[in-house]
C-alpha positions in Angstrom: -27.7 -32.6 10.9 -27.2 -30.6 14.2 -24.3 -28.5 12.8 -26.7 -27.6 9.8 -29.2 -26.4 12.3 -26.6 -24.4 14.2 -25.3 -22.7 11.0 -28.9 -21.9 9.8 -29.6 -20.2 13.2 -26.1 -18.4 13.1 -27.0 -17.2 9.6 -30.2 -15.7 10.5 -29.1 -14.3 13.9 -25.6 -13.0 13.2 -26.7 -10.2 10.8 -29.0 -8.8 13.6 -25.9 -8.9 15.8 -24.1 -6.6 13.3 -26.9 -4.1 13.2 -26.7 -3.8 17.2 -30.3 -5.3 17.5 -30.9 -8.2 19.9 -33.5 -10.8 19.0 -33.4 -12.5 22.4 -30.4 -14.8 21.5 -27.4 -14.8 23.8 -24.8 -13.1 21.5 -22.0 -14.7 23.0 -23.2 -18.1 22.2 -23.6 -17.1 18.6 -19.9 -15.8 18.6 -18.9 -19.2 20.0 -20.8 -20.9 17.2 -19.1 -18.7 14.6 -15.7 -19.6 16.1 -16.6 -23.4 15.8 -17.3 -22.7 12.1 -13.9 -21.2 11.6 -12.4 -24.1 13.5 -14.1 -26.5 11.2 -12.8 -24.7 8.2 -9.2 -24.8 9.5 -9.6 -28.5 10.3 -10.8 -29.3 6.6 -7.7 -27.3 5.4 -5.4 -29.7 7.1 -6.5 -32.5 4.9 -3.9 -33.9 2.4 -5.7 -32.7 -0.6 -5.3 -29.0 0.7 -1.6 -29.3 1.2 -0.8 -27.7 -2.2 -3.2 -24.9 -1.5 -1.6 -24.2 1.8 1.7 -24.0 0.1 0.4 -21.6 -2.4 -1.0 -19.4 0.3 2.3 -19.4 2.1 4.1 -18.5 -1.0 1.8 -15.6 -1.8 2.4 -14.3 1.9 6.3 -14.5 1.4 5.8 -12.6 -2.0 3.8 -9.9 -0.3 6.6 -9.5 2.2 9.0 -9.3 -0.6 6.9 -6.6 -2.4 6.7 -4.5 0.8 10.4 -4.6 1.2 11.0 -3.7 -2.4 8.5 -0.7 -2.1 10.4 0.5 1.0 13.8 0.2 -0.7 12.6 2.4 -3.4 10.3 4.9 -1.5 12.5 5.8 1.4 15.6 7.0 -0.4 13.2 8.9 -2.9 11.4 10.6 0.0 14.8 11.6 1.6 15.9 13.3 -1.8 12.5 14.7 -2.4 12.6 16.3 1.1 16.2 17.7 0.3 15.0 19.2 -3.2 11.8 20.5 -1.7 13.8 22.5 1.0 16.4 23.8 -1.3 14.6 24.4 -4.6 11.0 24.8 -3.2 11.5 28.4 -2.4 12.3 29.1 -6.0 9.2 27.5 -7.5 7.7 30.8 -8.6 10.9 31.6 -10.6 10.4 28.4 -12.9 13.5 26.7 -14.4 12.4 23.3 -13.3 12.0 24.4 -9.6 8.3 24.5 -9.8 8.4 20.7 -9.9 9.5 20.8 -6.3 7.2 23.3 -4.9 5.6 20.9 -2.5 6.8 17.6 -0.8 4.3 15.6 -2.7 5.1 17.2 -6.2 8.9 16.7 -5.3 8.4 13.0 -4.5 6.1 12.5 -7.6 8.7 14.2 -9.9 11.5 12.1 -8.5 9.4 9.0 -8.9 8.6 9.8 -12.5 12.3 10.5 -13.2 13.9 7.4 -11.6 11.2 4.8 -12.0 9.3 5.8 -15.1 11.9 7.5 -16.9 9.7 10.6 -17.8 11.8 13.7 -16.4 10.2 16.5 -18.3 7.9 19.3 -17.3 4.8 20.3 -18.9 6.4 21.9 -21.8 8.5 18.9 -22.5 11.7 20.3 -21.4 14.0 18.0 -19.2 13.7 19.0 -15.5 17.2 18.0 -14.7 18.7 20.2 -17.4 16.7 23.1 -16.4 17.6 22.9 -12.7 21.2 22.3 -13.5 21.4 25.3 -15.8 19.8 27.6 -13.2 20.8 26.5 -9.9 24.3 24.7 -10.5 25.8 21.3 -11.0 25.3 20.1 -7.5 21.5 19.4 -8.1 22.7 17.2 -11.1 24.6 15.2 -8.7 21.6 14.6 -6.6 19.6 13.5 -9.4 22.2 11.0 -10.5 
């Protein structure tokens, strides 16, 4: 019963703490009460009936780590190649022939992402960017795309 009263007081007083106003309560006491509520929740989660839930949460955390690793494995090489193509083809963006897709670093990264991940490697007119770049600037750029 006492915990219910403490929770009611914290539910009323803690929103005023967030607004920065003081209602006469000692705010450090309210923070301690909030900490005890969190500790109670953690203690309840240790029960046997929550063990499957804890296993699911740990699996989800492991999955997020694997997802972040996969994103980095894809994004870092794409960034390096897009930087290379931006520095080499970006200055010819006004000439066209596929180089306009590498005018800025963000355009270059997006173009490479589309070409490698999505599989859509065409410019706005529907012509393949790789073919346009190789015809105009040489076969070495074709090796970079491969």
